[in-house]
N, C-alpha and C positions, 0 to 999 in steps of 0.2 A: 644532407639531413643534419639538423641541429639536435644534439643530445641534451637532455636535461641533466642538471647537476646530480650525480649519484649520491652526494652527501646531503641533498636537500632533506630536511626533516619534514615528515608528513604533518600536515595541519590537522589539528584535533578540534577546532572550533567550527561553528556553522558559517561564519563570515570572516573575511579578512579585508584589509585595506590595500589598495593598489593606486598607482598614479595613472591619471587619465588626462588627455588634452581634448577639451571640447571645442568644436569648430562651429561657428555660426550661432545666432540666437543669443538669448540672455544667458549669461554665465559662461561665455566663451573664455578659453584659456586653460591653463594647467591647474589641476586640483587633485585632491585625494578622493577616491570613490570607494564605496563599500560593495564588495561582491561576495556571492556565495562560494563556499568551499566545495570542491569536488576531489575526493580521494578514494583509492581502492579499498575494498574490504573483502577479505577471504574468509569463507565460512566453512568450517570443518564439521563433520557429523560422525558420531561414534555410537555404537551399540554393542556392548560386550567387547569381544575381541575384534570387531569389525570397525574400521576407521577409514575415512576417505574425505575428499574435498567435495562438499555439496555444490559449491560454486563461488564465483567471484563477481563483484559488481562495483561500479563506480557510484559512490553515494555521497551525500552530505553528512559529515560526522555528527554523531548524536543519536542516541537510542539504537545503537548498533546491536545490542542483545535482542531487542524487540524485532529488528529487521531479520536477524538470523532465525528466530523462532517463526516469524511469519513466512519466510521463505521455506522453512521446513514443512509448514502446513501446506503451502502451495505445491510443494513437490511430493506430497503424500507421505512424508516421514512422520508427521504428527497428525493424528485424527481427533484425539480428545486430550484435554489437559493432562490427564494421568500418563500419557505417552511421554511427556517432557520430564526428564529427570533433573537436568540442569542446563544452564547456558552461561558461559564464562569467557572472559578474555583469555587468549593464550598467553603463556608466560615463558620467559627464558631466564638465564641466570641474573639478568638485570631487572627483572620485574615484568609487568604486563607488556605484551607486544602490541604496538599500535597497529590497528588495521587487520586484526585476525582474531576470530572468536571460534569457540567450539560448542556445538549443541550435542548433548547426550540424551538419547532416547531410551526408553525402557525396553528391556529384553523380555518382559513378561506381558505387557499390555500392547505394545506397538508391534506392527507387522515387521517381519525380518527385512532389513535393508537390502534392496536390490542394487548390487554394485553397478549394474548397467545403467542405473538412473543417476548415478553420481556424476558431477561435473558438467551437467547440461548447461548450467549458467556459468560457463567457463571463460568467456571473453569479457574482460572488464568494459562495461558500457553502462551508462545511465539511461540510454534510450530505450532498450528493451532487453528482455532476458531469454527470449526464445526465437529461433529462426529455423526454417525448414519445415516442409509439409509433413514429413514423417513424424517429427517431434510434435507438431500441432495436433495431428490425428491421434497420437498416443495420449496426449494430455486431455483431449476432449473425451476420449474413451474412459479415462480414469476419473473424470470429474463426476461426482455423485449428483443425483436429482435432489432438489430442495424439497424436503419433507415438511418443513415448518411453515405454518400459515400465519400471516399477520395481516392486519388491515391498517392502512395509513391514509389519512385525509390528504387529498391532492394539494390543498393549500399549505398544509404542514410540510409536505414533501418539497413543494416549490420554494419554501422559505429556507430550507436547510443550507444551500450554498451560501446565502448571505450571512447566515449565522456562523458558518465555518470561516467565511472570509474575514469576519471581525476578529478572529483569533489567529490570523496568519501574521504573526509579529515579524518574522524574518522577511517574508514577502513584502510586507509594508515598507521595510527599510531598503530592500534590494531589488524587488521586482523580478527575482530570478528563481523562484521555487514553485514546485507543484505542491498540492495539498491533498490529503485524504482524511476523512472523519468517519467515525462510527457513531450512529445515532439510534435512538429508540423510535418506535412508531409514534410515540407521543411528541416527538420533535426535540428530545433532549440529546444534546451532544455529549457523548461519553469520553471521547478522546479525539484530538486532532494532531496530525503530524505533518511536517514539511520536509521535502527532499528535492534534490535536483532531478531525480527520476520519479515519475508518478507511480511506477510499480513498486519502488522502494518505499514511498510514503504509505502505500497500501499494505505492504509487508509489515511496516512498523505498527500500523493500526491493528492488524490482525494479531501480531505478536503480543502487543499490549493486552489485547482481550484474552488471549490464552494464558498469559502469565498472571493475569488478575482474575481469571475465571469469570469473565463477563459474557453476556449474550447481547449482541446488538442486532437490530432489525434492518438497518439501512447503511450501506457503504456509500459515502459521498466522495466524489473525485472532482478536482478542479479543472481538469482538461477533458480530452475525449475519452470515451469508453472503448478501449481497444480490447483485443482478444484476451490478453493476460489479466485485465481488470475483471472481466466476467469470470474467467477461469479461477482466479484467486478467490473471488466471492463465493463461487460454487464449492470449492474445496473447503472453505471455512464455514459453509452452511449459512451464509448471510442471504436472506431471501430477496432483498431489494437493493438495486444499484441505481444511484442517481448521479448523472454526469452533467457537468456544466455545458459541455460541448457535444460533438457528434458521436454516434456509435460507429462501428465498422461492421462489415458483413460478417466477419468471424465472431465478433462479440454477440451479434444477434443470433448466429447459429448456436453458440454455446448457451445463451440464455434460453432459447427454445428447447434445446436438448436437455437442459438441466432444470427446466421449469422455474427459471429465475426471472423475477420482474426487473426489466431493464427500462429505465426512463432516461432520456437524453434531452439536450437543450433545456435543462432545468434552470431557468433564470427569468427574471422580470415577470414573475407570477405565472409563467407558462411552462409547459413540458410536453414531450412526445413520448408515448408509451409504445415500446417495440416488442414487449413480451410480458406475459403474466399480468394483464391489466386488472384481473379480479382482485388483486391485493390493494389497488388504489381506488378509493372512494371519492367521487367528485361531489363535494358539498358546496363548492363555491362556483357560482355561475360564471361563464365566460372564459373558462380555462381551455385554451386551444394549443395546438402544436406551435412551437416557436419556429421562425424561419432560420435557415442556416446562417451562421455567422462565425467569424474566427474564434478559435479556442483561446481561453485565457488561463495561463498557468498560475497555480497558487499553492498554499500550505500553512498549518497552524500548530499551536501548542496544546497540551492536554490539560484537562481539568479532572480532578479526582471524581469518579462516579459515586453515586449514592450507594449505600449498602444494599439497597433493594435490588440492584442490578447484578450483584455478585452471586456466584454459584456456590452451592454447598459442595462439600467433597463428594466426588463421584459423579456429579451432575455433568451432562455433556455441554461443552461450550462451543465447539467448532462444527458440530453437525446437528 
C-alpha cells in the first residue's frame, strides 16, 4: 500500500493542474491538464454545551460554510433560518483550520440535538452520504410532507437544466463536476453550485438559501435523482425536483411519501413525472417522457437573487 505524503498541504481551490500523457488521436503526448480538486471537510455542530461531529465528506473546496449549513438542514438540525446562529471556519493558534467548520444552532428555536444522529456522514466520500437500510428508513420517517403548493409550466421546467448548464464554469473547463441549482417557478435561477459530489452541490444550494433567507420552488440536479437528493429537498421544503438523468426506486418512494414533485430525464424539451404531477402544467404540446440515457455530471456559479425572493425576519425559508 502506498501512503500519501503526510506533509501534503490540502488544496483550497476548485481546480488544480496535473501532468497527463495522452495516447492516440489529436493532441497525443504529454501536457498539463486541469482537474477538479477533491479534499475532505469535517463539519462540527454545537448547541449550548452540546458539541459533536455532524459528519465528514469529500468535497470540492469552495462554499464550505453553505455546505455545512445545507447538511445541517438535511440532518434535521436546522428547520428554519432562525435555528442557525452562526457558521464559521474552525481556528487554531495559527488561524483558520483548512477543511473544518462549525455550525452553531439555537438553543431556543431549534430542537435539541440528538447525539445519536451525529456522525452519520462519517466516512469521507463524495459518492454518497448514507448507507444502510436502517439509516434510510429513519431518514424517510423524519422527512416532512411538502405543504407548499406551486405551479410550474412544463416548458419552463424542461428549460432549467440548460439554463443551469450555461453557468457551470468549472465543469466547462474540467468536465468533472456535478451541479445543483435553486430556481423559482417562473424559471429564474437563484443560485448554482458545483461539486465533485452531487449531494454536496445540493447541500451548498440549500445552505445558500437558508443563509440568505430565500425561498426556491425547484431543485435542479445535473445527474440522477437518488434517495438523498429527494430526501434533502423534502427536508428543505422544496416542492419540485428536476433531474437531468434517472430517478431511483428510493427517490420515488421518498417523493411519494413526502408529496414531492419528482421529474426526471429533464432534457431536450422532455421530462418524466414520477410524483406530484399536479404541480406541473403542460402548456406546450408534444411534451413526452424521455427515453433512458446515460447521466451527465455538471455544476455552476451563483448569481445574486433579486430582493423580491428574500424573506423578512421570522419568515420560514426551509419548510
